[in-house]
C-alpha positions as CSV (number, residue, x, y, z in Angstrom):
1,M,-11.4,-10.2,1.1
2,S,-9.5,-12.1,3.3
3,R,-6.0,-10.7,4.6
4,Q,-4.3,-13.2,1.9
5,N,-6.1,-12.1,-0.9
6,D,-5.7,-8.5,0.3
7,V,-1.7,-9.2,0.5
8,E,-1.6,-10.8,-3.3
9,H,-3.8,-8.1,-4.5
10,L,-1.4,-5.7,-3.5
11,Q,1.8,-7.8,-4.3
12,D,0.2,-7.5,-7.9
13,L,-0.3,-3.7,-8.2
14,M,3.2,-3.6,-6.9
15,Q,4.5,-5.7,-9.7
16,K,2.4,-3.9,-12.3
17,G,4.2,-0.8,-11.5
18,E,0.9,0.7,-9.5
19,L,1.5,0.8,-6.3
20,T,4.9,1.8,-4.2
21,A,6.0,-0.5,-1.1
22,D,5.4,2.2,0.8
23,Q,1.8,2.8,-0.5
24,A,1.2,-1.1,0.1
25,N,2.2,-0.9,3.9
26,V,-0.3,2.2,4.1
27,Q,-3.4,0.4,2.2
28,M,-2.9,-2.8,4.2
29,V,-3.2,-0.9,7.6
30,R,-6.4,0.4,6.1
31,N,-7.7,-2.6,4.8
32,E,-7.1,-4.1,8.2
33,R,-8.4,-1.1,9.9
34,F,-6.0,-0.9,12.6
35,R,-2.4,-2.4,13.2
36,L,-0.7,-3.0,16.7
37,V,2.9,-2.5,16.5
38,I,3.9,-5.3,19.1
39,N,7.1,-6.4,18.3
40,G,8.3,-3.0,16.3
41,L,8.6,-2.1,12.6
42,P,10.8,-1.7,10.2
43,A,12.0,2.0,9.7
44,R,11.2,2.0,6.1
45,V,7.8,0.7,6.9
46,R,7.5,3.1,10.1
47,S,8.2,6.3,7.6
48,A,5.8,4.9,5.2
49,L,2.9,4.9,8.0
50,N,4.2,8.5,9.8
51,A,3.8,10.1,6.3
52,A,0.3,8.7,6.1
53,V,-0.3,10.1,9.4
54,K,0.8,13.5,8.6
55,S,-1.0,13.0,5.4
56,G,-4.4,11.8,7.3
57,E,-4.6,8.8,5.6
58,L,-3.8,6.9,8.8
59,E,-4.1,8.3,12.6
60,R,-1.8,7.3,15.5
61,M,-1.6,5.9,19.3
62,K,1.6,6.3,21.0
63,K,2.1,3.6,23.4
64,D,1.1,4.1,26.5
65,G,2.2,1.5,29.7
66,H,0.9,-1.7,28.3
67,K,-0.8,-0.5,25.2
68,P,1.1,-0.6,22.4
69,E,1.2,1.9,19.7
70,C,-1.4,1.6,17.0
71,Y,-1.7,2.9,13.5
72,Y,-5.2,2.7,12.3
73,H,-7.7,3.8,9.4
74,P,-9.1,7.6,10.6
75,T,-12.7,6.0,11.3
76,F,-12.1,2.8,12.8
77,K,-10.8,4.9,15.9
78,H,-13.1,2.6,18.2
79,L,-12.0,-1.1,17.1
80,A,-8.4,0.1,17.4
81,V,-8.9,1.2,21.1
82,A,-10.7,-2.1,22.0
83,A,-7.7,-4.0,20.4
84,R,-5.2,-1.8,22.7
85,N,-7.1,-2.5,25.9
86,R,-7.5,-6.2,24.7
87,R,-3.8,-6.7,24.2
88,E,-3.1,-4.4,27.7
89,Q,-5.5,-7.3,29.4
90,E,-3.7,-10.0,28.1
91,I,-0.3,-8.7,29.0
92,R,-2.1,-7.8,32.8
93,Q,-3.6,-11.3,33.1
94,A,-0.2,-13.0,31.9
95,S,1.7,-10.4,34.3
96,T,-0.2,-11.7,37.2
97,C,-0.3,-15.8,36.4
98,C,3.1,-15.5,36.2
99,L,3.9,-13.6,39.5
100,T,1.1,-16.1,41.4
101,R,3.2,-19.2,40.0
102,M,6.6,-17.7,41.5
103,I,4.6,-17.2,45.0
104,D,3.8,-20.8,44.8
105,I,7.1,-22.3,44.7
106,Q,8.6,-20.3,47.1
107,P,8.9,-22.0,50.5
């Protein structure tokens, strides 16, 4: 199923009253296998995801340097680790590029 189909399916379940917004947020992470937290999360979403971590539905990796915080499906830790490493590499490359350009323009 595509991401759009997943979202529409979860919205449909919520409209029918079969799923709460908190449950839908947890299910979305499980469907996507992992979710990197790049720009923060609303408090209600974070609370729902942390409750899912406590219940064992999800797992969480804390932010570590340039590696972002990540919530993930317990059986897909390897995908979450790879995505965090890619994000860290992207940030390091972007930082190097910016520093090089600043050095190039100084007299």
